[in-house]
Residue frames relative to the residue before (quaternion, step in Angstrom):
aa qw qx qy qz dx dy dz
M 1.0000 0.0000 0.0000 0.0000 0.00 0.00 0.00
E 0.6324 0.5387 -0.3375 0.4427 3.59 0.99 -0.90
A 0.6653 0.4958 -0.3311 0.4494 3.63 0.86 -1.00
A 0.6568 0.5037 -0.3400 0.4464 3.67 0.94 -0.77
K 0.6204 0.5459 -0.3406 0.4484 3.57 1.12 -0.71
E 0.6913 0.4764 -0.2879 0.4607 3.58 0.93 -0.87
L 0.6323 0.4944 -0.3344 0.4939 3.59 1.10 -0.68
L 0.6515 0.5280 -0.3299 0.4335 3.56 0.91 -0.68
M 0.6407 0.5293 -0.3168 0.4571 3.51 1.05 -0.84
K 0.6441 0.5764 -0.2631 0.4286 3.45 1.07 -1.03
R 0.6499 0.5074 -0.2779 0.4928 3.45 1.15 -1.03
I 0.6829 0.4934 -0.2978 0.4489 3.68 0.75 -0.89
I 0.6558 0.4970 -0.3098 0.4764 3.55 0.97 -0.88
G 0.6764 0.4653 -0.3248 0.4697 3.69 0.93 -0.72
E 0.5863 0.5685 -0.3743 0.4393 3.59 1.04 -0.61
I 0.7118 0.4707 -0.2742 0.4434 3.51 0.81 -1.10
I 0.6334 0.5563 -0.2948 0.4499 3.56 0.99 -0.94
L 0.7626 0.4020 -0.2043 0.4638 3.55 0.81 -1.05
S 0.5976 0.6030 -0.3735 0.3738 3.64 1.10 -0.39
N 0.4974 -0.6416 0.5152 0.2747 3.47 -1.22 0.67
E 0.7337 0.2306 -0.1697 0.6162 3.59 1.30 -0.34
P 0.1222 -0.8370 0.5285 0.0714 3.69 0.38 1.14
G 0.6319 0.5443 -0.3487 0.4276 3.59 0.94 -0.63
E 0.6264 0.5331 -0.3233 0.4678 3.60 1.05 -0.80
I 0.6642 0.4857 -0.3239 0.4669 3.61 0.96 -0.85
M 0.6274 0.5404 -0.3461 0.4411 3.55 1.02 -0.73
R 0.6504 0.4988 -0.3164 0.4775 3.51 0.98 -0.79
R 0.6482 0.5198 -0.3376 0.4424 3.62 0.82 -0.80
W 0.7175 0.4413 -0.2797 0.4607 3.55 0.80 -0.88
R 0.5854 0.5694 -0.3551 0.4550 3.57 1.16 -0.59
E 0.6714 0.4731 -0.2622 0.5066 3.57 1.15 -0.87
I 0.5764 0.5650 -0.3678 0.4617 3.55 1.06 -0.53
F 0.7090 0.4384 -0.2388 0.4981 3.56 0.98 -0.91
G 0.3765 -0.7413 0.4657 0.3030 3.63 1.29 -0.31
I 0.4390 0.6951 -0.4296 0.3736 3.48 1.11 0.74
T 0.3667 -0.7381 0.5139 0.2380 3.66 -0.92 0.84
Q 0.6540 -0.4873 0.3999 0.4182 3.49 -1.34 0.27
L 0.6556 0.5260 -0.3069 0.4464 3.54 1.00 -0.74
E 0.6340 0.5338 -0.3241 0.4561 3.55 1.04 -0.74
I 0.7194 0.4564 -0.2629 0.4529 3.51 0.78 -0.96
S 0.6612 0.5010 -0.3398 0.4430 3.53 1.04 -0.70
E 0.6038 0.5496 -0.3456 0.4624 3.50 1.10 -0.73
K 0.6693 0.4855 -0.3165 0.4649 3.56 0.92 -0.87
M 0.7092 0.4362 -0.2624 0.4877 3.64 1.03 -0.62
G 0.4223 -0.7196 0.4505 0.3176 3.61 1.25 -0.21
I 0.5899 0.5624 -0.3873 0.4310 3.58 1.01 0.71
S 0.6113 -0.5445 0.4044 0.4078 3.58 -1.21 0.01
P 0.5816 -0.6081 0.4178 0.3426 3.58 -1.01 0.71
S 0.5758 0.6059 -0.3531 0.4203 3.52 1.26 -0.62
V 0.5990 0.5691 -0.3733 0.4219 3.63 1.12 -0.57
I 0.6221 0.5127 -0.3078 0.5053 3.56 1.04 -1.02
S 0.6800 0.5002 -0.3131 0.4351 3.58 0.69 -1.00
D 0.6769 0.5165 -0.2893 0.4374 3.57 0.84 -0.84
Y 0.6516 0.4861 -0.3069 0.4949 3.59 1.09 -0.80
E 0.6964 0.4749 -0.2789 0.4601 3.57 0.92 -0.93
G 0.7001 0.4122 -0.2816 0.5105 3.59 1.12 -0.50
G 0.5440 -0.6528 0.4095 0.3320 3.71 1.11 0.14
R 0.4703 0.6899 -0.4373 0.3341 3.61 1.22 0.31
R 0.6977 0.3736 -0.2402 0.5621 3.57 1.34 -0.26
R 0.5497 -0.5511 0.4749 0.4106 3.61 -1.14 0.36
S 0.7121 -0.4453 0.3308 0.4304 3.54 -1.38 0.29
P 0.4776 -0.6621 0.4940 0.2993 3.59 -1.00 1.00
G 0.5356 -0.6008 0.4951 0.3272 3.55 -1.43 0.66
A 0.7152 -0.4482 0.3658 0.3923 3.49 -1.44 0.24
L 0.6536 0.4958 -0.3180 0.4752 3.69 0.88 -0.87
F 0.6510 0.5118 -0.3370 0.4479 3.58 0.92 -0.81
I 0.6530 0.5308 -0.3064 0.4450 3.60 0.94 -1.01
K 0.6445 0.5189 -0.3225 0.4598 3.58 1.00 -0.93
K 0.6823 0.4797 -0.3051 0.4596 3.58 0.86 -0.90
F 0.6095 0.5331 -0.3623 0.4616 3.64 1.10 -0.65
V 0.6946 0.4955 -0.2713 0.4453 3.56 0.83 -1.04
V 0.6366 0.5130 -0.3178 0.4801 3.55 0.98 -0.85
G 0.6247 0.5487 -0.3067 0.4632 3.61 1.10 -0.75
L 0.6557 0.4971 -0.3322 0.4610 3.58 0.94 -0.84
V 0.7275 0.4545 -0.2810 0.4304 3.51 0.89 -0.92
A 0.5788 0.5550 -0.3703 0.4689 3.59 1.21 -0.56
I 0.6593 0.5041 -0.3089 0.4645 3.58 0.86 -1.00
D 0.6341 0.5309 -0.3354 0.4512 3.64 0.96 -0.88
S 0.6448 0.5409 -0.3155 0.4384 3.55 1.03 -0.88
L 0.6603 0.4952 -0.3108 0.4715 3.52 1.01 -0.89
H 0.6946 0.4610 -0.2706 0.4813 3.64 1.16 -0.53
G 0.6927 -0.4916 0.2636 0.4571 3.54 1.27 0.29
G 0.4692 -0.7390 0.3841 0.2935 3.56 1.34 0.18
R 0.1194 0.8542 -0.4964 0.0980 3.56 1.17 0.75
V 0.7322 0.3750 -0.2662 0.5024 3.67 0.73 -0.97
I 0.5685 0.5653 -0.3979 0.4460 3.62 0.92 -0.62
R 0.6872 0.5002 -0.2703 0.4523 3.55 0.77 -1.08
Q 0.6534 0.4798 -0.3359 0.4798 3.60 0.91 -0.79
F 0.6497 0.5347 -0.3112 0.4417 3.57 0.92 -0.85
S 0.6381 0.5386 -0.2948 0.4644 3.54 1.14 -0.87
S 0.6371 0.5113 -0.3161 0.4824 3.53 1.10 -0.82
I 0.6373 0.5247 -0.3408 0.4498 3.59 0.94 -0.80
M 0.6087 0.5649 -0.3438 0.4384 3.58 0.97 -0.87
R 0.7146 0.4519 -0.2527 0.4704 3.64 0.97 -0.76
T 0.7090 0.4214 -0.2491 0.5075 3.53 1.22 -0.19
T 0.1126 -0.7426 0.6591 0.0376 3.57 -0.96 1.08
S 0.2364 -0.8142 0.5164 0.1206 3.48 -0.14 1.30
D 0.4095 -0.7009 0.5168 0.2720 3.67 -0.86 0.85
A 0.4844 0.6403 -0.4641 0.3741 3.68 1.20 0.13
I 0.6589 0.4916 -0.3101 0.4775 3.59 1.17 -0.59
I 0.2678 -0.7914 0.5429 0.0848 3.41 -0.63 1.34
D 0.7859 -0.0970 0.1025 0.6020 3.58 1.04 -0.85
L 0.0138 0.7878 -0.6157 0.0080 3.57 -0.97 0.71
Y 0.1170 0.7976 -0.5804 0.1151 3.69 -0.84 0.80
E 0.2312 -0.7348 0.6220 0.1406 3.45 -1.34 0.81
F 0.3837 -0.7411 0.4966 0.2387 3.61 -0.73 0.98
P 0.4974 -0.6445 0.4616 0.3524 3.64 -0.91 0.77
S 0.7710 0.0778 -0.0345 0.6312 3.60 1.12 -0.70
P 0.5628 -0.6563 0.3695 0.3405 3.65 -0.90 0.83
F 0.2552 -0.6767 0.6647 0.1876 3.52 -1.45 0.47
S 0.5012 -0.5785 0.5321 0.3619 3.43 -1.34 0.42
L 0.6099 -0.5411 0.4388 0.3778 3.57 -1.31 0.35
S 0.5770 0.5830 -0.3498 0.4526 3.54 1.17 -0.67
E 0.6861 0.4869 -0.2872 0.4579 3.61 0.95 -0.97
V 0.6501 0.4933 -0.3238 0.4787 3.60 1.08 -0.68
S 0.6161 0.5441 -0.3207 0.4707 3.50 1.04 -0.85
Q 0.6432 0.4983 -0.3279 0.4802 3.66 0.84 -0.94
A 0.6243 0.5564 -0.3510 0.4213 3.71 0.85 -0.80
V 0.7721 0.3645 -0.1572 0.4963 3.57 0.90 -0.95
D 0.4264 -0.6987 0.4546 0.3512 3.56 1.32 0.17
G 0.2400 0.8263 -0.4630 0.2128 3.52 0.97 1.03
E 0.1415 -0.7296 0.6597 0.1120 3.52 -1.40 0.49
F 0.4224 -0.7310 0.4841 0.2302 3.45 -0.85 1.17
L 0.2588 -0.7839 0.5524 0.1156 3.50 -0.93 1.02
T 0.7689 0.0672 -0.0090 0.6357 3.45 1.23 -0.70
C 0.8349 0.2120 -0.1462 0.4865 3.55 -1.40 0.46
T 0.0028 -0.8184 0.5682 -0.0853 3.56 0.63 1.11
S 0.6828 0.4948 -0.3090 0.4399 3.63 0.99 -0.57
C 0.5761 0.5908 -0.3709 0.4259 3.61 1.36 0.10
S 0.3324 0.7747 -0.5073 0.1787 3.63 1.10 0.24
D 0.6945 0.4496 -0.3203 0.4614 3.63 0.94 -0.49
K 0.3851 0.7356 -0.4858 0.2731 3.62 1.12 0.04
K 0.4313 -0.6986 0.5075 0.2616 3.61 -0.92 1.05
I 0.0889 -0.7617 0.6395 0.0547 3.48 -1.22 0.94
L 0.2173 -0.8463 0.4770 0.0953 3.56 -0.52 1.21
G 0.7930 -0.0091 0.0340 0.6082 3.54 1.46 -0.13
Y 0.2255 -0.7838 0.5638 0.1301 3.44 -1.31 0.06
T 0.1180 -0.7767 0.6101 0.1032 3.53 -1.20 0.38
V 0.1774 -0.7855 0.5818 0.1139 3.60 -0.68 0.99
V 0.1027 -0.8269 0.5524 -0.0242 3.58 -0.56 1.15
D 0.2799 -0.7065 0.6191 0.1983 3.55 -1.06 0.80
S 0.3953 -0.7843 0.4353 0.1978 3.53 -0.25 1.60
I 0.6324 0.5387 -0.3490 0.4336 3.63 0.94 -0.73
R 0.6933 0.4386 -0.2844 0.4961 3.64 0.86 -0.92
A 0.5773 0.5684 -0.3780 0.4481 3.54 1.01 -0.57
I 0.7120 0.4651 -0.2675 0.4529 3.53 0.65 -1.03
L 0.6840 0.4656 -0.2821 0.4855 3.62 1.00 -0.70
S 0.8503 0.2634 -0.1119 0.4416 3.63 0.77 -0.84
M 0.6818 0.4979 -0.3151 0.4336 3.64 1.07 -0.54
S 0.2805 -0.6960 0.6283 0.2051 3.55 -1.16 0.71
G 0.7551 -0.3890 0.3013 0.4332 3.49 -1.45 0.12
A 0.6744 0.5045 -0.2832 0.4588 3.60 0.95 -1.00
D 0.6255 0.5656 -0.3388 0.4172 3.58 1.08 -0.66
F 0.5053 0.6630 -0.4139 0.3658 3.53 1.20 -0.47
Y 0.6597 0.5259 -0.3546 0.4031 3.58 0.88 -0.67
Q 0.5237 0.6283 -0.3892 0.4238 3.51 1.29 -0.38
L 0.6035 0.5765 -0.3463 0.4285 3.64 1.15 -0.65
M 0.6696 0.5755 -0.2732 0.3819 3.54 1.15 -0.68
G 0.3086 -0.7762 0.4909 0.2474 3.51 1.43 -0.06
S 0.8023 -0.3143 0.2271 0.4538 3.52 -1.03 -0.80
T 0.7912 0.1675 -0.0714 0.5838 3.60 1.25 -0.20
A 0.4466 -0.6910 0.5062 0.2586 3.51 -1.11 0.74
E 0.5804 0.5705 -0.3919 0.4292 3.57 1.21 -0.32
R 0.4324 0.6882 -0.4434 0.3779 3.58 0.73 1.07
A 0.4105 -0.6595 0.5469 0.3122 3.53 -1.37 0.08
L 0.2407 -0.7418 0.6090 0.1445 3.51 -0.94 0.97
I 0.1030 -0.8259 0.5540 0.0196 3.53 -0.56 1.21
F 0.1166 -0.8204 0.5588 0.0340 3.61 -0.28 1.28
T 0.2000 -0.7692 0.6037 0.0619 3.54 -0.79 1.17
K 0.8133 0.2483 -0.1986 0.4874 3.64 -1.41 0.37
T 0.4672 0.6081 -0.5063 0.3945 3.60 0.91 0.76
S 0.3345 -0.8012 0.4767 0.1375 3.53 -0.39 1.21
T 0.8005 0.2141 -0.0872 0.5530 3.54 1.11 -0.80
G 0.4823 -0.6877 0.4427 0.3138 3.60 1.08 -0.53
R 0.5652 0.6536 -0.3939 0.3133 3.53 1.16 -0.36
S 0.6543 0.5330 -0.3521 0.4048 3.61 0.79 -0.96
P 0.6536 0.4951 -0.3555 0.4487 3.72 0.73 -0.89
M 0.6982 0.4717 -0.3099 0.4404 3.66 0.82 -0.91
V 0.5667 0.5600 -0.3856 0.4653 3.63 1.05 -0.50
A 0.6551 0.5133 -0.3095 0.4599 3.60 0.89 -1.00
V 0.6699 0.5176 -0.2838 0.4502 3.53 0.95 -0.98
R 0.6002 0.6250 -0.2789 0.4139 3.46 1.17 -0.96
V 0.7943 0.3109 -0.1572 0.4977 3.56 0.88 -1.05
T 0.5856 0.5767 -0.3480 0.4509 3.53 1.26 0.21
P 0.4219 -0.7328 0.4447 0.2953 3.69 -0.47 1.04
L 0.7165 0.4166 -0.2711 0.4894 3.64 0.96 -0.75
K 0.1126 -0.8316 0.5432 0.0273 3.63 -0.49 1.16
P 0.4854 -0.6683 0.4863 0.2852 3.48 -1.19 0.71
A 0.6222 -0.5502 0.4002 0.3874 3.59 -1.18 0.18
A 0.7829 -0.0041 0.0917 0.6154 3.49 1.16 -0.83
I 0.2091 -0.7432 0.6211 0.1348 3.54 -1.32 0.50
I 0.0676 -0.7904 0.6083 0.0250 3.50 -0.90 1.01
L 0.1585 -0.8086 0.5617 0.0738 3.55 -0.74 1.01
H 0.1437 -0.7866 0.6005 0.0030 3.49 -1.04 1.02
G 0.8123 0.3109 -0.1835 0.4580 3.61 -0.90 0.73
V 0.4048 0.7345 -0.4478 0.3101 3.52 1.35 0.25
T 0.1953 -0.7760 0.5983 0.0422 3.57 -0.90 1.18
R 0.8021 0.0216 0.0186 0.5965 3.58 1.07 -0.67
L 0.1967 -0.8419 0.4873 0.1227 3.50 0.19 1.36
D 0.4069 -0.7251 0.5267 0.1766 3.57 -0.91 1.15
R 0.4435 -0.7133 0.4718 0.2682 3.64 -0.72 1.05
I 0.5915 0.5598 -0.3701 0.4470 3.57 1.14 -0.63
A 0.6032 0.5715 -0.3637 0.4210 3.61 0.95 -0.68
V 0.6733 0.5025 -0.2700 0.4703 3.50 0.98 -0.98
E 0.6566 0.5164 -0.3065 0.4564 3.50 1.07 -0.83
L 0.6263 0.5444 -0.3151 0.4605 3.48 1.06 -0.79
A 0.6224 0.5219 -0.3296 0.4813 3.63 1.06 -0.80
K 0.6799 0.4681 -0.3124 0.4702 3.63 0.89 -0.91
A 0.6194 0.5632 -0.3483 0.4219 3.63 1.00 -0.71
E 0.7068 0.4554 -0.1915 0.5063 3.49 1.19 -0.93
N 0.3309 -0.7429 0.5027 0.2932 3.59 1.34 -0.37
I 0.4214 0.6697 -0.4915 0.3639 3.61 0.98 0.86
P 0.4037 -0.6820 0.5392 0.2849 3.66 -0.78 0.80
M 0.1289 -0.7781 0.6133 0.0424 3.52 -0.94 0.98
V 0.0763 -0.7949 0.6012 -0.0295 3.55 -0.90 1.11
L 0.1963 -0.7750 0.5872 0.1268 3.56 -0.95 0.89
S 0.2895 -0.7813 0.5411 0.1144 3.48 -0.71 1.31
K 0.2335 -0.7953 0.5491 0.1075 3.60 -0.86 1.02
K 0.3175 0.7368 -0.5350 0.2646 3.59 1.12 0.52
E 0.5092 -0.6985 0.3910 0.3160 3.62 -0.76 0.91
T 0.8153 0.1502 -0.0413 0.5576 3.61 1.01 -0.84
V 0.6238 -0.5105 0.4278 0.4090 3.58 -1.28 0.39
E 0.6600 0.5317 -0.3245 0.4200 3.62 0.89 -0.94
E 0.6344 0.5032 -0.3354 0.4815 3.58 1.08 -0.81
L 0.6115 0.5711 -0.3296 0.4373 3.65 1.04 -0.92
V 0.6827 0.4708 -0.2717 0.4883 3.60 0.86 -1.09
K 0.6684 0.5142 -0.3221 0.4303 3.58 0.79 -0.90
S 0.6594 0.4854 -0.3138 0.4808 3.67 0.95 -0.74
L 0.6291 0.5000 -0.3600 0.4739 3.67 1.11 -0.50
H 0.6342 0.5136 -0.3588 0.4530 3.56 1.01 -0.68
A 0.5888 0.5672 -0.4038 0.4105 3.58 1.01 -0.50
L 0.5722 0.5704 -0.3913 0.4405 3.62 1.10 -0.43
R 0.6360 0.5729 -0.3681 0.3630 3.59 0.95 -0.63
G 0.4299 -0.7142 0.4559 0.3118 3.60 1.30 -0.26
């Protein structure tokens, strides 16, 4: 459990530091833990307005010491509440889902446009997001994910950072992946769909509602898709 706690803290700290919107990532993780602004501010010994200002983007990016204190506070409060999130994360660490085809963290970020070009992609939403930084990707077999993955397992898809592209294969309409993303507090930087034969309008609308760029890959096979992503590794 202690190893899971340390890994979880490192993951959250890394996501906040690397994000272009650190306050938004702070808010998402606070909500995942089910902790109020008042609870975490009291734990940190600061005013709730400070947390509110960071999460709302009204303050400049928090410093490393503040972020560490924030994350330590989340984990400490979770421990007092029985360690619900820590136990879920520990369980995920012990599970390697066969739904994950490929997962990788880039040593340096690529733009979403570069990732899209690699997979012969076409932007379906947020065409102005082509310069968005992508720090990694996860390729998921949608059918296996639906059959075998629980809600908690979804966090496993996010690797070490949420600033990544989730690439769903074998999704004929795109609706199921977007429903899963919709109900999960932690959102990816982009969604890439592969194997679509009849795109569902609702999938596109969900992506727009969540303000997540959606890209349609035109690679013929999953093997070609993964091979093209490997080419980005250099």
